[in-house]
C-alpha positions in Angstrom: 72.9 150.5 132.9 75.5 149.8 130.1 73.4 150.8 127.0 70.1 152.2 126.0 68.1 151.8 122.7 65.3 154.2 122.2 62.7 154.9 119.5 59.1 155.6 119.0 56.6 152.7 119.4 56.6 150.3 116.5 60.2 150.9 115.7 61.6 147.4 116.3 62.7 148.0 119.9 61.3 144.6 120.9 63.4 143.0 118.1 66.5 144.9 119.1 66.0 143.8 122.8 66.0 140.2 121.6 69.1 140.8 119.4 71.0 142.4 122.3 70.2 139.6 124.7 72.7 136.8 124.2 73.4 134.2 126.9 75.5 135.4 129.8 77.2 138.0 127.7 74.4 140.5 127.6 70.8 141.1 128.6 68.5 143.8 127.2 65.1 144.6 128.8 62.2 145.8 126.7 59.8 148.5 128.0 61.1 148.1 131.6 60.0 151.7 132.3 56.4 150.5 132.0 56.9 147.8 134.7 58.3 149.9 137.6 56.9 152.6 139.8 60.0 154.8 140.4 63.3 155.6 138.8 65.1 154.0 141.8 63.3 150.8 141.1 64.2 151.1 137.5 67.9 151.6 138.3 68.0 148.6 140.6 66.8 146.3 137.8 70.1 146.7 136.1 72.0 144.9 138.8 72.2 141.5 137.0 75.1 139.1 136.6 75.7 139.8 132.9 78.7 141.4 131.3 76.4 144.1 129.8 72.8 145.0 130.8 70.7 147.6 128.9 67.2 148.4 127.8 65.2 149.1 124.6 62.4 151.5 125.4 59.8 153.6 123.6 59.6 156.0 126.6 63.4 156.2 127.4 63.8 159.6 125.8 62.0 160.8 129.0 64.8 159.6 131.2 67.8 159.3 129.0 69.6 162.3 130.6 69.7 160.3 133.9 72.1 157.8 132.3 75.6 158.3 130.8 75.7 155.0 128.8 76.0 154.6 125.0 72.7 155.3 123.3 71.2 154.1 120.0 68.2 156.1 118.6 65.9 154.6 116.0 64.0 157.0 113.8 60.8 156.0 112.0 58.4 158.2 110.1 55.8 159.7 112.4 52.9 159.0 110.0 53.9 155.3 109.8 54.2 155.0 113.5 50.8 156.7 114.1 49.1 154.5 111.5 50.6 151.4 113.1 49.4 152.4 116.5 45.9 153.2 115.2 45.8 149.8 113.6 47.1 148.1 116.8 45.3 150.0 119.6 42.4 151.7 118.0 41.0 155.2 117.4 43.2 157.4 119.6 45.2 160.1 117.8 48.8 159.6 118.9 50.5 162.2 116.7 50.8 165.1 119.2 52.6 162.9 121.8 54.7 161.3 119.0 55.8 164.7 117.8 56.9 165.6 121.3 58.8 162.4 121.8 60.4 162.7 118.4 61.7 166.2 119.3 63.3 164.6 122.4 64.8 161.8 120.4 66.3 164.2 117.9 68.3 165.8 120.8 69.7 162.6 122.2 73.5 162.3 122.2 74.1 158.9 120.6 74.1 157.1 117.2 71.0 157.8 115.2 69.7 155.1 112.7 66.7 155.2 110.4 64.2 152.4 110.9 64.7 151.1 107.3 68.5 150.9 107.9 68.5 148.8 111.1 69.5 145.6 109.4 72.3 147.3 107.6 73.6 148.7 110.9 73.4 145.7 113.2 77.2 145.5 113.6 77.3 149.2 114.6 74.4 148.8 117.0 76.0 145.7 118.6 79.4 147.4 118.9 77.9 150.5 120.4 75.9 148.6 123.0 78.0 145.4 123.7 81.5 146.1 122.3 82.4 142.5 121.4 82.3 140.7 118.1 78.7 140.2 116.9 77.5 136.7 116.2 76.6 137.2 112.5 74.8 133.8 112.1 72.6 134.6 115.1 71.9 138.1 113.6 70.9 136.6 110.2 68.6 134.1 111.9 66.9 136.8 114.0 66.4 138.9 110.9 64.0 136.3 109.6 61.9 136.5 112.7 59.0 138.9 113.4 59.2 139.8 117.0 56.6 142.0 118.5 55.4 142.7 122.0 52.1 141.2 123.1 51.1 144.3 125.0 51.4 148.0 124.6 50.0 148.8 128.0 52.3 149.4 131.0 51.5 148.3 134.6 49.6 150.7 136.8 52.8 151.8 138.5 54.6 152.2 135.2 51.7 154.1 133.7 51.8 156.5 136.6 55.6 157.0 136.3 55.5 157.5 132.5 52.6 160.0 132.9 54.6 161.9 135.6 57.7 162.0 133.4 55.7 163.3 130.4 54.2 166.1 132.5 57.7 167.0 133.8 59.2 167.3 130.3 
């Protein structure tokens, strides 16, 4: 893995995954941890023929110490995240798990960016993750797009792995 973007749910990780995927130069998974059943399977997914391969995840703070790549952490207000999840998923109270995840994000060694400042820091994010000149026209075009995931639910294997990682931390 060449880079990792992490943040709480509803923090533009899907958009950043799209932004950090650009032809043969780079590929960025989104929520890959929810689609695998082991960390070995997760590691194997990064053997792709791109110059840079990374991931944007909302659960990566649970495994970030396993990887020594550059990291970008997106911070968003817990109340806003909780309200967005309640609106999207329903009547489950997410705040206790969000607080635990936020404490982990706060300790990550990487660049930390506030959600409301993502657009102002695209060049920094790109340089941290990819290290080549950013395509400014592409970035401007993507900024006009609303990109969201169509599912917040991991596969069965992914759910089991994430549950196990939460218990271990």
